[in-house]
N, C-alpha and C positions, 0 to 999 in steps of 0.2 A: 504497673510498676514492675521493674525487673526483679528477679530472684537470684539468690546465690546459694549454693549448697554449703553446708557447714564444712569448714576446712580443718577442723580439729582432728588430729590423727587417731584419737582413741575411739574405740567402739563404745557403745552404751549398753547398760544392762538393765532391763526392766525389773523393778523391785516394788513390791507392795508398800504403801505407806503404813506407818504404825497404826495399828487398830484395824487394818484391812485384813480379812480372812485370807489365808494362804491359798494360792491358786493351784489346782490339781490339773496338770497338763493332760492327764489321761481322760478327763471329762470335758476337754475343750469342745469336742464335736457335739456334745449334748447341750452346751450352754446356749448356743444360738446367738444371733446378733444382740449386742448390748450386754452380754455377760450375764452373771447371775442375778443382776438387778432387774432383768427383763429387757425388752426391746428399748434401745435408746438410753439405757442407764449410763450415768457418768462413772468413770473409774479413774481415780488418781494414781499415777505411777511416778516413782522417782527415778530419774535417769541419771546415773552417775557418769559424767563425761570422762572421768579418769579411770573407768573400769578396765579390766583386762581386755586386750584386743583379741584374745583367743576365744572369747565367748561368742557363740552363735546366737542370733536373735531367736527368742522363743516364740515362733509363729506357727500355729498349728496348720497343717496342710488341709486343703479342701478335701472333704470325704466324698469320694465318687467311685463308682464301679470301675475297676481297672480296664484300660484299653489293652487288647490282646497284644502279646509280644509280637514284634515285627510290624505292628500297625502304628499309626500316629499316636504318640503318647500324650495324654492330656497334660497341659502345663498349667497347673492351678496358680497362675500368677495374678489372680484376682486379689482384692484387698484381704488382709488377714481378718480374723474375727474382730469386729469393731470393739469388742469388750477388752481386747488385749493389744494395746499399742506398744510399739518398740521403735527405737531409732538407732541407727548406726551409720558409719560413713567410712569410706576408703579415700585416702588422699588422692586428689586429682580426678575424682569421678565426675564425669560430665554426662552421664546417661540421662536421657529425658524421662518423662513420666511414663509409667506403664499403666495398663488397665487397673492396677491396684492402687492408684493414687487416691488419697482421702484427705480432705482438709480437716485440720484439728486446731483448736485454740491452745496456745502454749503460754504458760505463766511462769516466769522465773521464780524459783523457790527462795524464800528469805531475801527478797529484793524490794527495793523501794518502788519498782515499777508496778503500777496497779492495773493498767489496761492489758488484756491478753494480746499476745502476738499472733497474727495470722500465719499459719504454717501448713505445710503439706508433707505427708509421708510418702516417699517414693521407693519402690522396689527397684534395685539396680540389677544390671545384667548378671552379676554373680550371685544373686539371691539375697544379698544383704539389703538393709533398709537405710534410707537417708532422710534426715529431717531437713526440710527446705523452708527458709523464711525469706522475707523480702530483704532487699539489699539495705534498706534503711534501718532494719532491726537486727541485722547480723552482728553488729558490734556488741549488743547485749549478751548474746550467747558466747562471743569471744571472751568477754569480761568474766562470765560465769566459768568458762573453761580455765582461764588464767588463775582465778581464785580458788579453784578446786571445788566450787559449789555444785550442788545438784539442781536440776530443774524438774518441775512436775508437768507432765503432759495430761491434760484433761480431754477425754474423748467426747466430742460434742454429741448431744442427744440427737437421735435420728430414728426414722421409722424402719423397722425390719422389712416391711413390705416394700418400701422404697429401695432397700438394698437388694431385695429379690428381683424387683423390676429392672434395676440397673444391671444385675448379673444376666438376666434374660436378654436385655438389649445387647450386652457385650457378646453373649453367645450367638445371637442371631447375626450380628455383624461378622463374627468369625465364620459362621456357617456360610455366609454369602461371599466372603472375600478373604478368609484366612485359613490357618491350619485347622483341620477338623478336630484334632485332639484338644486344642484350646476351646473350640466351640462346645465340645462335649463337656469339658470340665466346668465351664461357666454355667451351662444349662442345668447340669446336675446340682451345682451349688444353688442356683435359683430355685430348683425344686425342693431342696432340703430346707432352705430358709422359709419358703412359702407354704410348706406342707400343712402346718397347723393354723397359719394366719389366713390363707386364701387358697383353698383347694382348687378352685378353677385356674388360678394363676399357676399353681404347681403342676396341674395337668397340662396346661399350655407349655410349660417349660420342659416337662419330661417328654412330651410329644416331639418338640424340636430336638431334644437330645437323641431320641430314637432316629430322627431324620439324619442327624450328624453321624451316628454310628452306622446307619444303613449306607450312607454315601461313602463312608470310609471302608465298608466291607468288613467291619469288625463285628462278627457274630456274637461273641460273648457280651460285648458292651451293648449291643442292640437288645439282646435278651434281657440284660439287667435293666435297661431303661423301660422296656415293654412290660417286664414283670412289675416294676414300680408303678407303671400306669394301671396295670391290672389290679394291684392292691388298692390304688386310689378309687378305681371304679367299683370295687366290692362294696363300698359304703353307699353307693348310689342305688336308689330303688329301681327295679327293672322298668317300671312305667315311666321313669324320668330319664332313661337313657336315650342318647341321640345316635345318629349314624357314626359319629366320631368314636363312640364306645365300640361298636362293631368293627370299625376300621382298625383300631388298635388291637383288638382281640384277634382279628384276622391276620394282621402282620405277625403277631406273636405265634399263632398257630403254624404259620409258614415255616417257622424255625424249629418246629417239633420234628421228631423222627418220622411222624406220619403227617405230612403237610395237608393231607386231604381234609383235615379238620378245619382248614381255613375257608373252605368253599362256602359253607353256610353263612358265616359272618360277612364275608366279602360280597356275597350276593345280596345280603340285606343292605349293605352300603349302597350298592347300585340302585336297588329298588327304592330306598328311602332318601335319595338325593333330593334336596330342596332346590331353591333358586339362588342360594348364596354361592359366591365363587368358591368358598372353602369346601362346602358339601359337594359341589359338582366336581371339584378337583379330586377329592377323595374317591368319588365314584369312578373317575377316569383311571386313577391309580389302581383301584380294586379290579377294574375290568382288565387292565394290563396284566396284573398278576394272575388273572384267570385265563389269560391268553385270548380274551375276547377283544381283539384289537379294533374292530369296527366300533363297538360300543365305547371303547376308550377314546377313540378319536372324536366321536360325537360329544361325549361328556366333556372332553377337554375344550372343544370348540365353544360349548355352552358356558363353561367356566370363564373362558376368556371374554366372551360377550358380556357376561354378568359383571365381571370386574370393570370393564370399560363403562358399562352403563351406570354403575354405582360410583364411578370415579376412584376406583381402587388401583391407581397406577402403580402402587408399590408391589402389587401382586403380579403385574403383567410379565416381567422377565421370567419369573419362576413358572407361571402357567404356560408360557410359550415353550419353555424348556421341555415340559412333559408332553405338550401337544405335538411338538415336532417329532419327538421320539415315538409317540403313539402312531402318528401318520407314517413314519418310516417303517414301523413294524407292520402297518396295514398295507404297505406297498404303494402308498400315495407319496411317491418320492418328490415330485415337483412341489406339492403343497408343503411337505416336510422341509424342503430346502428353503422355501419362501419364509415359513414361520421361524426356522432356525436363524436365518439372516436377520429377521426383524427382532427376534429375541436377543441376538448377539449385539445389535446396535443399542437396544434398550439397556442391556446389562453393562455395556461399556460406558454409557452415559451416567449410570448410577454407581459405577465402581464395584460391581459384583463380579470379581475375578473368577470365582468358582463357577458361577452360572455361565460366564463367557466360555470357560473351558468346556463345559458340557455341550453348549451350542456348537462349539468347534468340532467336538467328537461326532455329533449328529451330522454336521456338514460333511465330515470325512466319510461317514457311512453312506450318505446319499451320493457322494462323488464316487464311492466304490461301486455303486450300482450303475452309475452313468458312464463309468470307464474313464474318468478324468484322473489319471494317476498323479499328476502334479498337484492337483488340489487335495487329493487324499493325503499325500505326504506332508503338504504344508499345514493343513488344518490339524492333522493328527499330531504332528510335532509340537505345535503350540498347545494343544490340549494336554499332551503328555507332560510338557514342561510344568504347567500349573499343577497337574495331578500329582506329580512326584513331589513337588514342593509342599503341597498342602494335604497330601494323604488322600486324594480323591480316587479311591480304588475303583469305584463304579465308572467314573469318567475315563480313567485310564484303560479299563477293560474294553470299553466301547471303542476307544481310539485304536487299540491293538486289533480288535475285531475288524475295524475298517481296513487296516493295513493288510490283514490276512485275506479278506475278501478281495482286495485289489490284487494280491498275489495270485489268488485262484483265477480271477478274471483274466490275468495275463499268462495263464498256463504255467504257474510256478507253484505247484502243490507242495513241494518239499519245503519251500520257504514258508508257506502258510502254516504247514504242520508244525514246523519248528517254533514259529511265533506263538501259536496257540497252545502248545504243549504245557507250558507253565500255568496257563489260565484255566485248564479243565481238570487239573488235579485237585485232590481233596483240600490241599493247603494253599492253593494258588487262586488268583483272580478274585472275582466277586461272587459271593455265594448265591445271589439272586440271578446272575447272568450265566452261570455255568451251563445250565440247561439249554440256553440259546447258542452257546459257543460249541457245545459238544457235536452237533451235526456237521458243523463247518470243519471241525478238527477231523472227524471220522472221514469225511469226503477227501480232505487234503492228504491224510495218512494213507488211505486206501489207494489213491491215485499215484502216490509216490512210493508205493511198495513197502509201506510201514504198517501193515495190517496187524502185526503183533501189538503195536502200541494202541491201535484203534479198538481192539476187541474189549478190553476192560471198560473203556469209555462207552462203548455200545451197550454193555450190560447195565451200566449206570443210567444211560438214557432210557433203556427199557423200564427200569425201576421207576424213573421219574414219570414216564408216560402213564404207567399204571396207576398213579395217584389221581389221574383225571383232571388235573388243574389246567393244563394247556391244551386247547382244542387242536392245535397243529402238531402236537408232539408225536402222535401216532404216525402221521404221514412222514415226518422227518426220520422217525425210527425205521420205518419200512424202507425208505431210501438208503439209510445207512446200512441196513442189513443187506440190501441188494448190492451195494458197492462192495461189501466184504465177500458176498457170495460170488460175485463176478470174478473175483481173483482166486477163489478157493473151491467153491461148490459147483454143482452141476448147472449147466446153462439154464435149464428149465426153472430151477429155483430162483435164480437172479431175475429172470424175465417176469416171473409171477410176482416177485416182491416189488419190482419197478412198477408194474401195472397197478398193484395194490396201493402203492404210495401215491400215484396220480389220482386214484379214486378217493383217497382219504383227505387230500388237501381241500380245505373249505373253499367253496366257490365264492367269488365276489370279494374276498379279502386274502391277503397274503399272496397276491398274484405272482410276485417275484419268486417266492420259494417254490411255487407250483411249476413255474416256467423253468427253474433250475432243475427240478426233478425230471421234467420232460426232456431237457437238453441232455442230461446224463443218460437217460433211457435211450434217446435217439443215437447218441454216440455208441452206446453198447450194441444197439441193433445194427448199426452200420459195420461195426467191427465183427459182428457175427455174420456178415455178408447177407444181410436182409435189407437191402436199400429201399425197397418199396415201403416196408413198414417204418423204416427209419425216417423217410421223407414225411410221412403223415405226422409222426410225432414231433419232428423238428419244426415243421410248419406251425404247429400249435404252440411250441415253445417260442418261436419267433414272434408270433402275434402277442403272446403274453408279455414278453420283454418290451415290445413296442408300446403296449397299453400302459405299462408302469414307467416308461421313460428310461429303461435300462439299456442305453445305447451300446455300452461296451459289451454286455452279454448278448445283445441282439446280434452284434458282429460275429460272435462265436457261433451262434445258430446259423447265420448265413454261410459261414465258412463250412460248417458241417453239411449244409444243404448242397453247397457246390461240390463237396466231396462225393455226394451220392449221385451227382449228375443233374440235380434239380434245376440249377440256373445256368447250365452250360449251353451256349448257343451253338446250333449245328454248324455255323460258319466260323466258329472260333479258330479252327486250324488254318483257315485261309486268312485270318486276321481281319475279317470284314465287319465284325460285330462291334458295337460301341464298347462292350465289355473288354474286348481284346485291345481296342485302341487305347482305352484308359489304362490298361496294364502295361502298355509300351513294350519295353525290352523283356518284360516278364511274360509276355503273351505266349511264348513258346513252352511255358511250363504247364503241367496239369494243375487243376485247382489244389490238389493235395500237395504237390511240390511247391506251389506258390505259398501255401500256408507254412510249410517247413522253412522256406527261404525267409519269410517274414519273421519267424521266430528266431532264426539264426542271426538275422540282421539286428535284432534287439540285444544281442550279446549272449543269448542262451547257449548253454553247452549241449552236446548231443544227448547227454543223459537227461537234461531238463526238457529238451524237445521230446524225447521218448516218453517221459512221464506225462507231458502235456497231452500227447495224442494217443497214449495207450499202446505204444509200440516198443519193440526192443531197440537197444542201442545199435545193434548190428543193422537193423532195418533202416534206422535213421541215417547211418553211415552210407548205406547203399543209395538211399534217395539223394543224399548230399553229393555224392560223386556224379550221379546223373544230372543234378541241377548245375553243377560246375561245368559239365560237358555241354549242356544245352545253352548256357549263357556265355560260354567262352571265358569264364573267370578261373583263376587258379588259387584263390585264397578266400578266407572268410572276410578279410578286410575289403577285397574287391567286391564281393557279394554285397556287403553292407553298403558300400558306396553306390552300387548300382540300384539297390532297392530305394535308397534315399533319393537319388536323382529321379527315379521314376515317380516317387511320391510327390516331389516338388513340381514336376511337369503336370501331374494330374490336377494339382491345386491351381 
């Protein structure tokens, strides 16, 4: 049956019936669902339809730890305390029901009508409440309005635990497909309602609230949720604790000034993982936080298999989200791409917009390794659109990282540094991703002549590495220090730091990062006029990129090898080699000139080319004049056209 909103222009004022104790608004938060009578108690209110329209409905807000300023703000638009009902209306309101809708029986006061009217309280977009009845019963309320009578609203009896479960369900829906601030508010409300009635349910809700705050990058809200979880765990006997207890304690310790305290609990999570999808997932996340990406990928694979075996299809999109990210971190980019695509399709089918965005961010990251610039930009743009709309700071940071790595792979370090600068500061980006982004920023800043901006970030990276949480942090710290030393310090110091970085990279995992270090080391050696040593290092970098499917970066290694003379054919000058024939009109250029011509043809300025190859702008200008003379062109436009024609003929 259809419904119509009340059209009476006056607002209503909730008022206790005679003999009902006066309500103290300051104690609303302590009453809990059902009001002072306990869970589900009935409370009669008189609603005067002719009350002043200036009065605001007396609805207590949900009590929740605040979301940090600048982050997604919780919108506690869940139902008001069921013990305190109110109704109001604005003329012409056509707003649909919000998550705060609650059905209540309505009985006209001093009326001959005996049967209660079915009605719903709706929260409108402006925050006011509207009483909605069926179209067949609307005339009764109009009659009450014309006569100046009041009506009584009786709040139906209900279970507080049911209310908590409803809030938990709303929060989880928002966590999957809505604003994270809304998710956090609903989940904290569920925790508050369930605290005394069902501690396991409260712990489940506060764990999900911590997930929402973590994804939002809201450190204070995350600390508040995890502290609440820690208080709940304090009542549990040590022998009764599960890996979930250590998981929550480990997450909380990561946010302390000394995150090294997280190592013990997170290691126990990994060691105590059972055969359930949830416990294996927690083990995978714990391993990721400890920088053990190989263990994270294995545990994530096992969690996915367990979910499928047990028919837990509801968990699959989320498990694929973390598995793809773990595989990407482990350098298993082809597998990461396959799992991210599978997770993307599963999330699209189930309407999980936030999970979709995360999968797109991972796809952008894998594309940044493979050198597919178009895919990086497409996937990152879509991920960022949802991230900005729903407050997904973690997803947004991953997408920006992908774009920055793509810039680095195309020889645009200045653009990469500018993109990452706001994400590595104390107040920017995601607190759990900053340590991963810092090495990338330092590399981009050092290569683009912005060492002053890189130094404080390098000091923070050194502090992070000292905590011992991330196995690969020392290698990336040494690489960062080598890049800074190459621009400022003695050559011996930079060379020693590059060599140390190569040794510190864990073998068998993180192949991409090790290959990147080798590539930077090889470039440095070549510029120091040590081509023999450079060739050996660059060959190893090329093999590493090939093993992890990093086609775009492998191309950089090959170009560097050509610049050392590694792949130059003795017959190149005569134009007899396949290499020369494939290069067509560009065969008259040296490998180094060909690389510069290729960069210029992409639209790079002389300054950007200089930053890409570690040269001065004057040297690039000199090379460009020689290139123009060798090819018989007179402008950058003609050079771009010639390079494009050569590429088409090669295809």
